[in-house]
N, C-alpha and C positions, 0 to 999 in steps of 0.2 A: 934385376934385384927384386922387383915387385913380386914376381912369381915365387921366389924363395921366401919372401916375407909372408905372403898369403898361405904358403904351405906350413910355415912355422907358427904363425899367429892366425889361425883359421877364422878370418872375418870377425875378429874381436878387437875392439879398440883397446890398446894397452893403457890408456889413461882412465877411461870410465868403466872399462870391462864389459861394455854392452855390445851386442852383436851389431853388425852394420852390413850394408850392401856396398858393392864395389864403388858405386858412384858417390858414396858418402865418405870414402876413405882418402887419406893422404899419408905420405911418408913423414914420420916424425923422428927427430934425432933424440935418442935417450939422453945423451949429454949434448946440450945445444952447441952448435958450432961456435957461437959467441962466447962459450965457456970452455973452449978447447976441444970439443967433440969433433969427430971426423965423419966421413960418409961411408964407413964400413957397414957391412951387414950386421955385425955385432952391436953397432951403435944406432941401428935403425929399427923402427917398429911401425906398425900401422896404427892410425888413429883417425877418429872422425875428424873431418875438416873443422867442425865447430870446436871440438876439444883442442885440437892442435892450435887453432887461432887463439882460443881463450888462454891456453897455457903460456903462449909466447915463449920466452926463454927462461922461465922459472924452473927450478928443480921439480921433478915429478911429484915428490911427496908434498911439496908446498902447494902445487896445483890441486892434488887430490884432497888435501886438507881444506882447500878453499871451496870445493863444490859441495852442495847439499842436495838431498833428494828432491827438493822443490825449486832448484835453480831453473829458471824459465827455459834457458837454452838446452839444459840437460833433459827436461821433459819433452822438448821438441824432437829429441833423438828417438824416442819411443814411438812417435807417431808414424 
């Protein structure tokens, strides 16, 4: 499934929309499993490990609304 995700979402984190290297990425569930999501390709996307961890099981919009351009961990993604 990882190859299909990288082809569909070419090295871009679906949470912060910043580019990433393969070693920085993880699989994220668009709808968290804890909220009824499944492991299908349609419910999967690539995300920075840091973004995925920070999001936890919140809805995507809630996570995106919580990040700011000066979030310390978000700035570390650009380094």
